[in-house]
Biotite code that builds the C-alpha atoms (Angstrom):
import biotite.structure as struc

atoms = struc.array([
    struc.Atom([122.379, 134.560, 78.913], chain_id="A", res_id=1, res_name="MET", atom_name="CA", element="C"),
    struc.Atom([123.102, 137.847, 80.623], chain_id="A", res_id=2, res_name="SER", atom_name="CA", element="C"),
    struc.Atom([126.543, 139.450, 80.449], chain_id="A", res_id=3, res_name="GLY", atom_name="CA", element="C"),
    struc.Atom([127.358, 138.888, 84.109], chain_id="A", res_id=4, res_name="GLU", atom_name="CA", element="C"),
    struc.Atom([126.309, 135.270, 83.927], chain_id="A", res_id=5, res_name="ARG", atom_name="CA", element="C"),
    struc.Atom([128.426, 134.678, 80.808], chain_id="A", res_id=6, res_name="THR", atom_name="CA", element="C"),
    struc.Atom([131.468, 136.207, 82.485], chain_id="A", res_id=7, res_name="VAL", atom_name="CA", element="C"),
    struc.Atom([130.914, 134.057, 85.573], chain_id="A", res_id=8, res_name="THR", atom_name="CA", element="C"),
    struc.Atom([130.670, 130.835, 83.568], chain_id="A", res_id=9, res_name="TRP", atom_name="CA", element="C"),
    struc.Atom([133.717, 131.800, 81.532], chain_id="A", res_id=10, res_name="THR", atom_name="CA", element="C"),
    struc.Atom([135.675, 132.509, 84.697], chain_id="A", res_id=11, res_name="TRP", atom_name="CA", element="C"),
    struc.Atom([134.641, 129.133, 86.152], chain_id="A", res_id=12, res_name="LEU", atom_name="CA", element="C"),
    struc.Atom([135.738, 127.375, 82.940], chain_id="A", res_id=13, res_name="ALA", atom_name="CA", element="C"),
    struc.Atom([139.092, 129.176, 83.062], chain_id="A", res_id=14, res_name="LEU", atom_name="CA", element="C"),
    struc.Atom([139.595, 128.117, 86.682], chain_id="A", res_id=15, res_name="MET", atom_name="CA", element="C"),
    struc.Atom([138.714, 124.492, 85.858], chain_id="A", res_id=16, res_name="ALA", atom_name="CA", element="C"),
    struc.Atom([141.185, 124.469, 82.956], chain_id="A", res_id=17, res_name="ILE", atom_name="CA", element="C"),
    struc.Atom([143.887, 125.985, 85.186], chain_id="A", res_id=18, res_name="THR", atom_name="CA", element="C"),
    struc.Atom([143.348, 123.337, 87.864], chain_id="A", res_id=19, res_name="ILE", atom_name="CA", element="C"),
    struc.Atom([143.294, 120.618, 85.196], chain_id="A", res_id=20, res_name="GLY", atom_name="CA", element="C"),
    struc.Atom([146.590, 121.845, 83.748], chain_id="A", res_id=21, res_name="SER", atom_name="CA", element="C"),
    struc.Atom([148.155, 121.882, 87.201], chain_id="A", res_id=22, res_name="TRP", atom_name="CA", element="C"),
    struc.Atom([146.875, 118.379, 87.883], chain_id="A", res_id=23, res_name="TRP", atom_name="CA", element="C"),
    struc.Atom([148.483, 117.102, 84.660], chain_id="A", res_id=24, res_name="LEU", atom_name="CA", element="C"),
    struc.Atom([151.950, 118.276, 85.738], chain_id="A", res_id=25, res_name="ALA", atom_name="CA", element="C"),
    struc.Atom([154.281, 115.289, 86.227], chain_id="A", res_id=26, res_name="PRO", atom_name="CA", element="C"),
    struc.Atom([155.864, 116.820, 89.344], chain_id="A", res_id=27, res_name="ALA", atom_name="CA", element="C"),
    struc.Atom([152.419, 117.014, 90.932], chain_id="A", res_id=28, res_name="HIS", atom_name="CA", element="C"),
    struc.Atom([152.051, 113.224, 91.070], chain_id="A", res_id=29, res_name="ALA", atom_name="CA", element="C"),
    struc.Atom([155.640, 112.017, 91.449], chain_id="A", res_id=30, res_name="HIS", atom_name="CA", element="C"),
    struc.Atom([157.554, 114.954, 92.906], chain_id="A", res_id=31, res_name="GLY", atom_name="CA", element="C"),
    struc.Atom([159.991, 114.882, 89.986], chain_id="A", res_id=32, res_name="VAL", atom_name="CA", element="C"),
    struc.Atom([159.573, 117.055, 86.924], chain_id="A", res_id=33, res_name="ALA", atom_name="CA", element="C"),
    struc.Atom([160.216, 115.286, 83.642], chain_id="A", res_id=34, res_name="SER", atom_name="CA", element="C"),
    struc.Atom([159.440, 116.207, 80.065], chain_id="A", res_id=35, res_name="ALA", atom_name="CA", element="C"),
    struc.Atom([156.420, 114.543, 78.490], chain_id="A", res_id=36, res_name="SER", atom_name="CA", element="C"),
    struc.Atom([155.351, 115.228, 74.918], chain_id="A", res_id=37, res_name="VAL", atom_name="CA", element="C"),
    struc.Atom([151.781, 114.074, 75.562], chain_id="A", res_id=38, res_name="VAL", atom_name="CA", element="C"),
    struc.Atom([151.335, 116.246, 78.647], chain_id="A", res_id=39, res_name="VAL", atom_name="CA", element="C"),
    struc.Atom([152.898, 119.214, 76.871], chain_id="A", res_id=40, res_name="THR", atom_name="CA", element="C"),
    struc.Atom([150.535, 118.841, 73.909], chain_id="A", res_id=41, res_name="CYS", atom_name="CA", element="C"),
    struc.Atom([147.498, 118.572, 76.194], chain_id="A", res_id=42, res_name="VAL", atom_name="CA", element="C"),
    struc.Atom([148.556, 121.613, 78.227], chain_id="A", res_id=43, res_name="VAL", atom_name="CA", element="C"),
    struc.Atom([149.145, 123.619, 75.031], chain_id="A", res_id=44, res_name="LEU", atom_name="CA", element="C"),
    struc.Atom([145.682, 122.645, 73.795], chain_id="A", res_id=45, res_name="ALA", atom_name="CA", element="C"),
    struc.Atom([144.195, 123.750, 77.114], chain_id="A", res_id=46, res_name="LEU", atom_name="CA", element="C"),
    struc.Atom([146.166, 127.007, 76.865], chain_id="A", res_id=47, res_name="ALA", atom_name="CA", element="C"),
    struc.Atom([144.677, 127.586, 73.419], chain_id="A", res_id=48, res_name="ALA", atom_name="CA", element="C"),
    struc.Atom([141.164, 127.088, 74.799], chain_id="A", res_id=49, res_name="VAL", atom_name="CA", element="C"),
    struc.Atom([141.899, 129.466, 77.678], chain_id="A", res_id=50, res_name="LYS", atom_name="CA", element="C"),
    struc.Atom([143.352, 132.086, 75.362], chain_id="A", res_id=51, res_name="ALA", atom_name="CA", element="C"),
    struc.Atom([140.332, 131.895, 73.059], chain_id="A", res_id=52, res_name="ARG", atom_name="CA", element="C"),
    struc.Atom([137.941, 132.272, 75.995], chain_id="A", res_id=53, res_name="LEU", atom_name="CA", element="C"),
    struc.Atom([139.883, 135.275, 77.284], chain_id="A", res_id=54, res_name="ILE", atom_name="CA", element="C"),
    struc.Atom([140.064, 136.906, 73.855], chain_id="A", res_id=55, res_name="ILE", atom_name="CA", element="C"),
    struc.Atom([136.384, 136.355, 73.126], chain_id="A", res_id=56, res_name="ARG", atom_name="CA", element="C"),
    struc.Atom([134.873, 137.126, 76.522], chain_id="A", res_id=57, res_name="GLN", atom_name="CA", element="C"),
    struc.Atom([137.189, 139.577, 78.253], chain_id="A", res_id=58, res_name="PHE", atom_name="CA", element="C"),
    struc.Atom([138.608, 141.461, 75.265], chain_id="A", res_id=59, res_name="MET", atom_name="CA", element="C"),
    struc.Atom([135.129, 142.032, 73.770], chain_id="A", res_id=60, res_name="GLU", atom_name="CA", element="C"),
    struc.Atom([135.882, 140.168, 70.525], chain_id="A", res_id=61, res_name="VAL", atom_name="CA", element="C"),
    struc.Atom([132.572, 138.307, 70.818], chain_id="A", res_id=62, res_name="ARG", atom_name="CA", element="C"),
    struc.Atom([130.814, 141.474, 69.593], chain_id="A", res_id=63, res_name="ALA", atom_name="CA", element="C"),
    struc.Atom([133.442, 142.283, 66.948], chain_id="A", res_id=64, res_name="ALA", atom_name="CA", element="C"),
    struc.Atom([133.094, 141.841, 63.196], chain_id="A", res_id=65, res_name="PRO", atom_name="CA", element="C"),
    struc.Atom([133.514, 138.363, 61.768], chain_id="A", res_id=66, res_name="ARG", atom_name="CA", element="C"),
    struc.Atom([136.885, 139.212, 60.173], chain_id="A", res_id=67, res_name="TRP", atom_name="CA", element="C"),
    struc.Atom([138.329, 140.166, 63.581], chain_id="A", res_id=68, res_name="LEU", atom_name="CA", element="C"),
    struc.Atom([137.068, 136.968, 65.165], chain_id="A", res_id=69, res_name="LYS", atom_name="CA", element="C"),
    struc.Atom([138.681, 134.999, 62.348], chain_id="A", res_id=70, res_name="GLY", atom_name="CA", element="C"),
    struc.Atom([141.919, 136.972, 62.598], chain_id="A", res_id=71, res_name="ALA", atom_name="CA", element="C"),
    struc.Atom([142.230, 136.362, 66.345], chain_id="A", res_id=72, res_name="THR", atom_name="CA", element="C"),
    struc.Atom([141.496, 132.655, 65.900], chain_id="A", res_id=73, res_name="ASP", atom_name="CA", element="C"),
    struc.Atom([144.068, 132.419, 63.097], chain_id="A", res_id=74, res_name="ALA", atom_name="CA", element="C"),
    struc.Atom([146.660, 134.275, 65.192], chain_id="A", res_id=75, res_name="TRP", atom_name="CA", element="C"),
    struc.Atom([146.053, 131.954, 68.112], chain_id="A", res_id=76, res_name="LEU", atom_name="CA", element="C"),
    struc.Atom([146.336, 128.887, 65.885], chain_id="A", res_id=77, res_name="GLY", atom_name="CA", element="C"),
    struc.Atom([149.630, 130.086, 64.400], chain_id="A", res_id=78, res_name="VAL", atom_name="CA", element="C"),
    struc.Atom([150.973, 130.933, 67.845], chain_id="A", res_id=79, res_name="LEU", atom_name="CA", element="C"),
    struc.Atom([150.134, 127.567, 69.421], chain_id="A", res_id=80, res_name="ILE", atom_name="CA", element="C"),
    struc.Atom([151.391, 125.675, 66.365], chain_id="A", res_id=81, res_name="THR", atom_name="CA", element="C"),
    struc.Atom([154.667, 127.609, 66.411], chain_id="A", res_id=82, res_name="THR", atom_name="CA", element="C"),
    struc.Atom([155.209, 126.926, 70.113], chain_id="A", res_id=83, res_name="VAL", atom_name="CA", element="C"),
    struc.Atom([154.468, 123.230, 69.570], chain_id="A", res_id=84, res_name="LEU", atom_name="CA", element="C"),
    struc.Atom([156.846, 122.981, 66.585], chain_id="A", res_id=85, res_name="VAL", atom_name="CA", element="C"),
    struc.Atom([159.620, 124.737, 68.536], chain_id="A", res_id=86, res_name="ILE", atom_name="CA", element="C"),
    struc.Atom([159.087, 122.360, 71.454], chain_id="A", res_id=87, res_name="TYR", atom_name="CA", element="C"),
    struc.Atom([159.127, 119.237, 69.285], chain_id="A", res_id=88, res_name="LEU", atom_name="CA", element="C"),
    struc.Atom([162.198, 120.204, 67.250], chain_id="A", res_id=89, res_name="VAL", atom_name="CA", element="C"),
])
């Protein structure tokens, strides 16, 4: 796939994930915001996917050495896990 086409599809995926995250918000359906562990976990997972797409496609990591790809994936995993642990504790 060409570079422009890849960026376009990535952008469309990011927009779909953003709309999906917004749709999952409890206040969207009921008008009242309330904490939900399941929704929070799903939104964090979607945020991880978005972050990985942004890092790979828009920060040029897709053409980087394998060690850098692994390091960014590991960093993202630690970050999302830490946020989730802080939220659950």
